[in-house]
N, C-alpha and C positions, 0 to 999 in steps of 0.2 A: 165022150169024155177025153179020150186021147187027143182028138183033134183040137179041142179047146186048150189043153195043156201045151200042145205043140205050137199053136198060134200065140199063146202068151210067151212062151220061151223065145220064139222067133222075134216077136215085137220087142222083148226086153233086150235081146242081143243087138238088134238093129239100133235101138236108142242108145245103148251103151257105146257102140262103135262110133256112132255119129258124134257123141259128146267128146270122144277122145281124139278125133281126127283134126287135122288142120294145124294145130300147135303154133309154131312160129309164124307161119304165113298169116293166120288170123290175127295174131298179136301185132304183127307189123302193120297190117291193114288198119287195125284200130288206132295205132299210133299215128299213122299217116292221116287218117280221117280227123283225128283230134287236132292235128297241126293245121289242116285246111279250115276247120271250124274256127280255131283261134285266130287265123289270119283274117277271116271275114269280120270277126268281132272287134279287132283292135285297129281301127283306122288311125292314121298318123304315125304308125310304127312300121319301120322297114323290117320285114321279117324274112329270115332265111332258114332253110332246113339243110343241115349237114348230115350226110349219110356216111357211116363208118363201116368199112369192111376190113378184114385183116390187112394191116399195113397200108391202108389207103383211105383218105377222106375225099368226098366229092360233095358239091353243093347243088341245089336245085337251080341256082343261077349264080353268076359271078358275084362275089361278095365285094361290092363297091358301094359305098354310101357317101352322102354329102355331109360335110362338117355341120354339126348342129342337129342332125337327125337322131331320133331315138331308134335303137336297133334291138331286135329280139332274135336270138339264135336258138334253134332247136336241134337236138341230136337224136338220130335214129341209128341204133346199132343193128346192122344186118348180119354181121359175123363178129363174134368175139365181144368183149366188154371194153369199151373205150370211153374216155372223158377228154375234155378239151380245156386248156387253161392258157391265159395270157395275163400276166400281172399288170402290165402297162394299162390295159383296158379294164381290168378288174373282172375278167371273165373266168368263171369256174363252172363249166357246163357239163351236165350229166344227162343221160337219156330221160330221166324223170324230173329234171329241174332245168327248164330253159334259162338262158342268161339274157338279161336286158341291161343296156348301158346307153349313155349319151355319147355320140361320136363327136367329141369336142376338140380333138387334135388331128390335123392332117398327117398322113403318113401311111406307110405300108407296114402292117403288123402280121406276125406269124402266130397262128393258133396251132398249138402242139398237143399231141396226145399226152395226157398226164397220168395214164395208167399203163404200167409196163405190160405190153401185150404180145411179147415175143422176143426173139433174139435182138440184142442191142442195136445192131445195124438196121434191122427192119423197123423197130420201134422209133429210133431216132429220126428216121425219114418220114414219119407219119405227121404231116402238117398240112395246113391250108392257109392261104393268104387272105387277108381282109384289108381293103384299101379305103382310107377316108380321104376324100377329095374336096376342094373348094367348090 
């Protein structure tokens, strides 16, 4: 009887610990997988994933698009909570809401973090460039 009770207790603890582990890494992996899946599903749309860490944006590739292309931007927050905004392009990007727009004007645009995420000087420098070329 004690052996059965001990086995049940051990099994319950093992399952409980397995369910609690992983946290952010699993969540990030799910976000990245969702981005890959949506890339395959949306032909004809130039898609970019921007990763946000504290006071820094990076992209999976240089953000350069041709005039007339439809563009989709995704945001993955690795550290902190960040959003991206550019009024000229109509971009209001959050981690749970991708931004899509038509690149109809050539130029270089600055995408800035629109959520105060730290000291003013660090937050003000949190930007990434998007170029629309002929």
